[in-house]
N, C-alpha and C positions, 0 to 999 in steps of 0.2 A: 374498485370493484368492492364497494363499501359493504354490503350486506352479506356476501358470501366469500369473504377473504380467505385466502388460505393462510395458515399459520405455521411457524417454523419454530423447533423446540429450542429456543433459548439464545441468550447471549451471555457471555462469560467474561470476567475481568479479574486480573490479580495485580497487585502492587507490591513492591519490594525496595523500599526507600529507607533513607538515614534520618527522616524527620517523623514526627508522630502523627501524620495525619492521613492514615491509611483509610479510616473510615469515612472522612468527608470526600477524598479523592475517588474512592470507590463509588460512593452515592453519585457524584457527578458523572462518572463513566456510565453507571447503570442508567441513568437519565437519558443519557445519549444513545443508549442501546435498548431503550423501552420499545422501540418498533418490532424487535425480535420476540418479544413475549410480554403479555400483558396480564397473565393469570396470577403471577406470584413474583416475590423479590426477596433477596436475603443477602447478608454481609456477614462474614466470619473474619475475625481478626485475632492475631496472636498477642497474648499477654503472658509474658514470662514463659512458662512451658505448657500453658493452657490456650485452647482455641474456644473463643467465645462467639456465639452466633446469634443473631436475630433475623427471622424472617416469617413471612406471612403471606397469605394470598392477597392480591390487589396489586395496583400500580405501585411504583417506586415511591412516589409521594403519599401514597395511602399508607405503605408499610413503615415509611420512615418520616420522622419529623426531626425539628432541632432537639426536642428533648430525647427522642429515641437515640439519635446519632451520639448524643453527649453520655448515655448510659454504656455505650461501647466504649471499652478502654482505648486510652491514647496508644498508638501502636504505628510502626513503620510497615507492617506486613499484614496483608488481608486479600481476600478474594469475594467476588460478589457474582451474582447470578440474577438474570430476568428468565421467567419461564413461561412457555406455553406448552401444555401437556400432549405429548404424542405417544407416550407409554406412561399409564397411571393417570387416575383422576386428578381433578382439580382440588386438592386438599392440602392442608398444611404440611403434613407429613411427607408429601412429595415435592414440596418447594425445597430449592437448593440455596446455599450449599448443603451437601450432605456430610454430617459429621459422624465419624465412626471411630468408637474407643476399642482398644484391644489391650493386650498385656504390656505391650512396650510403650504405649502412648496413645495418640489420638491424631487423626489425619481428618481434613476437609477437602471436598472435592468440588468442583463446578464443572458441569458437562453440557456440551452441545452436541446433539446427534441422536443416533438410535442404534442400538446394539441387536442385531438379528439372532443372536445366539444366547440372548440373555436367559431365557427360560432354562436352558440346558446347564448354564453356569449357575443359576440359583438353585436349581435342584442338586447339583453337585457340592455346592458350598453348605447348603442345608445338611447334606450328609456329613460333612465336617464338624457339624455343630454351629454353624453361623445362624443368628436369629434375624429376622427381617420384620421391621415395623411399617415400612411404606409399600407402595405397590409400583415402583418406578424401576427402570433399568439402570439409572444412576446410582441407586443404592446397591444394586448387584456389583457395579465396578468398584464402588468404595470397599464394600466388603471383600471382594477379590484382591484388591491391593493390600488391605490389612492382613489378609490371610497370606499373602506372600511375604509381607514383611516378618511375620512370625516365622515363616520357613527359611528365608533368606537372611533376615537380620540386618538387611540394608535397603533402604527406601529406593535408591535408584535401581538397584537389582530388581527390587519387588515391582516397581512400576513397569520396567521393562518387561518382566516375566508375565504381568497382567495384561499389558497392551498386546503381547503376541497371542493371547488367548481371546482376545475380543474379535469378532467379526461384525463389521458394520461401520457406522460413521461415529467418530469421536474426536472433537476438539476438546481437550481436557486440561484442567488446572488443578494440581494437588498441592495442598498446604500441609505440612508436617508440624507437629508441636515442637521440633526442635529449630524451626526457623527456616528450613529449606522450602523453597517452591519449585515445582516441576510442571512444565507445560509439554503436552504430546498432541501430536495431531496424525491421525491415521494415515496408513501408507497410501490411501486413495485420494486423500484431501477432499473428502466430501464436504466438509464445512470449513469456513475460514478461520485463521488464527494468526494474528501478528504481534510484533514486538516493537516496543518504544522504549525510549529513554530520556532523562533530563539530568540536571545537575546532581540530583539526590539519589537516583537509582533507576530502576527499570520497571516497566508495565507490560502485561499481556492482555490482549483482548481480541474479541470476535472481529471487530472492525476497526479500522484506522480512525473514524470519526470519534470513538471513545477515547482513543489516545489523545486526540485534539482537544476533546473537552475536558480531559483531566490534566492538562498541562504537560504532555510528553510528545517527543518527536518520534515520528514514525522512522523505524529502522529497517525493517524488513518483514516480509511474510515469514512464518514458520513452516518450513517444507513439509510435504506429506512424508510421513515415516520419521520425523525428527523428534528428538526430545531436548527441551532447554532446561537447564538447571541453573537456579540462582541458590547459593549456599547461604547459610546463616549470615556471612559477613557482606552479603551482596555481590559476590564474584559470580560472574555467569560463563558456563560452558554449554557447549551444544554438541550433539552426537546424532547419528542416524541409527534407530533402533528397530525399525521395520523396513522390510523391501518397499522401495519407493516406486508406485505405478504412476501416480500423477494423472490419472484420467477420470477421476470421480467428482470433481468439484461440481456441486449442484448448480446448473446453469439458471435455475430460477433465483439464485442470489443476485445475479444481475438484472433480472426481469423485475422483480418485485421487493425480495427480502431486505436487501442491503440499503442502506441510506445512499442517497446519489453523492454525497461528499466523500464516500469511503473509496478507497483503493484495494482491490482484492486480487492477489496473485498477479500483480503488476498491471491490472487494467482499472481504470476509473470506471466506477458504477455509472455516473453520468454519461461518459462517453459511450459505454456500451448501450445505454438506453436510447441515446441520441442516434446511434448506428442502427438500432432496431427500427426505428421510424423511417430511416433512409431506406432500409431494406424494404419495409412495408410499402412505401411509395413505389418501389420499383416492381413488387410482385402484384401490387393491387392498385394500379392508378384508377382514378375515377373523376368525372367532371364534377366539380363542386365550386363552392364560393370560399370556403374558409376551412381550417382545421382547428379543432380543440382537443384537449386531453381531459380524461377523467382524474380529478385530484386524487392522490398525489403522484402515484407511480406511472400514470399514463402521460404526464406533462412532457418529460424530456424526449419520449417517443414522439409525440405530436410536434415537438419542434423540429426533430429530424424529418417527419413526413412533410412538414411545411417547406423546409429548406431545398428538399429533393424535388417535390412537386410544384414549387413555386406558388402554392396557394398560401394566402395570408394565415399566420397564427394568431388566432384571436381567443381570449378567455371567454368561455361560455357558462361558466359556474362561479358562483361565490360559495367558498367553504366556510361552515361555521365551526370554528376551532374550539369552541368553548362546550359542544355537546358531548356527553359522556359516551361510553361504549354502548352499542345497541342492545347488548344482551341483558342490560339492566332493566329494559322496559318490560313491565309484566305481562302483557299479552302481545299475540303476534301481530295484530293490527297496529299496536303502537309502535312495534319493532318495525314494520313495514314503513310507517310514517317517518321513521327516524332518518330513512334515506332522503326524504325531503327537508328534514331538519338540517341535515349535515350538508347537503348540496342544494343550491337553489339556481336555477337558470337565470342567466342575464338576457332578458327579452329583447332588449335594444340590440344585442349583437346577432340575435337569432332569427327575428321575424323575416319571413320570406327567404331565408337563406338556404342553400344545400350544404349540409355540414358533414365533413369527415370527422368522425368521433373515435379517438384512440384510448384503449384501455389496456391493462395489462394481461387480462385473462378473462374466460368465462368458465365458471365452474358449473353450476345447476341452471343459470341462465335468468333467475328471478331478478336479481339486481339490474342486470342489463337490460331487461324488458322495462323496468321501471324508469331506468334513466333515458332509454328511448323515448319512452311515453311523455316524460317530463319536457323533453326538448320539443317534442311535437305540439304539446300543448301550449308551449311558449312561443310558438309560431315558426317553428323550423319546418321548411318546406320538403326536404330529404335529410336522413340521416344515414350515412353510410359507416358502418361499424369496422373498425380495424384493430386487430388484437396483436400485441407485441410477443405472445406466446402461442405455441402450436396447440391444437385441442388436447385436453387432458383425457386420457384414456385409461390409464393404470394408477396403481396405488404407489406410494412412495415408502419405503422400507428404511430410510435414512434420516428421518427427522422433520419431514414435512407433513402435515396433517391434512391429507387429501380425503375427500370424502370417498366411501365405498364405490367401487367401480360402477355398480349398478345405479347409483344416484348421478353419475357424471353425464351431463347432457350429451356430451359427444359421442357416448355409447348407446344413446337412445334415439338420437336423431342425426340425419345428414346435415351437412353444413346449409344446403338451402332450406331445410326444415328448421334449423336453429335460427336462421336469419328471419324466417316468418315468425317463429315463436316469439322472438324479441322484439318484432315490429320494425326491424331496420329494412332500408331500401336496399342494401347490400352488405355483405359480411366477408371479411378476409382475415385469415389467421396467417401469421407469419411461418414459413415453413421451417423445419428442423435445420436443414443446411442453411437457411437464411439467417436463422437466430445464431447458429455456430459462427458464421461469418461476421455477424454484429459483434460477437464477443471475441474477436480474433485476439489470441495472445500465445506468445510462444511457451508460456509456462504453464499452461494448464488445457487438458482436455476435459470433456465434461461428461457427467451422467444426466442422460436425457430419458431415464426409464419411465417417468410418469407420462411422457409423450409417446414413447416407442415401445415400452415393454422390455426393452432390453437394459439390463442392469450389469454394472462392472463386475458384480460378484454374485455367486449364487446366493439367493436370500433364503433357500430352505423352505421350511414350513410356513403356513400362513401366520401372519402376525396381526394383532389388532390393539387398539389403543388400551384396553382393559384386561389385557391378558393376565396380569398379575392380581387382579381385583378378588 
């Protein structure tokens, strides 16, 4: 779904080890989490009782190079973040980690999610004298924790008090200038967070693939409502601080956001996507010659469709992995052409064939129409589109940047009309029930609000990306 991809607000990572390699390890982990956010990146490390941070807009490899990493002090404790903005614009001030100074020290936070009562909290903190320089909800979280530290005098008590005031999605890592690191996951478990270890200490990450890349063994998921504390000496304890509901995990993590080599809440992302393809073949069979997937997040579902249907799985695209992000092209026509630069059909596999084309979602329909047209221009006789997510009809309030509801194609057209609009010969979306069955795990129930309009919590007033601008 190249030109109209959904984006998710961020990947977080924290490391607490007895060697002095925190910055380099965090860089490796952020590189593995790059798919979760491409607008900005940052690393904060502890040096004696100071927290030093380098961050900027851009990809991890653009923000950091060998010289930049060398300028960060040698340390065994650090946190990092990759960002895509869902609250606050793409400016350096909104890039994380957010570092907050107060009378008793300094904290840095890395946050994945979206706080639906951030506006109310910001107004309250402003009355208490807190000043804000950014326009993100993450800065509000950091200021709230700092305020609670001043009130309570204890980091663990302060983080607990702050977390109990937040409404919405937060997978959060907090680094204190005394060397304590705390991770918290909201009680609904909207966004993933997991724990790893090696012979030198512990790491916390949005996805297990980051632990693999950073040299840590996956231990377990951090549970909804759980707080994990790593003290300055590296000792780890955990406790439940929020009521655990465990039914808010964003199901789109499995459809698109997470890397297929990650495991989230006990379920392999690869296995979930493969199961989606199986379910699609059961719900929408069709007479065809072969199955192919749109790289990259449609590939595993296409394999599952192939297995269930008995149709051959054959690659139909070559992906150019050296083309930059499409939004850097200066004109719309060039951005449109970028779809063909990134994906090119394999004519030899397509000519005269009836194709089942599997993709992860359709948002506005523009990219799907281009891809179907490309396949038919390359000789495909028929293109039958199969989508491993239900139609998007509602906004997300918990960290996914979905277009406004009036721009979503499923709110403007019926499924037959969408099929005609994109030029496909047939179109089938997986059902919400089928998607849940594909993601079956005993450890999680899911938020499907963007498909159904039914959210696990009351989201209150309308929220928008630039509410603090």
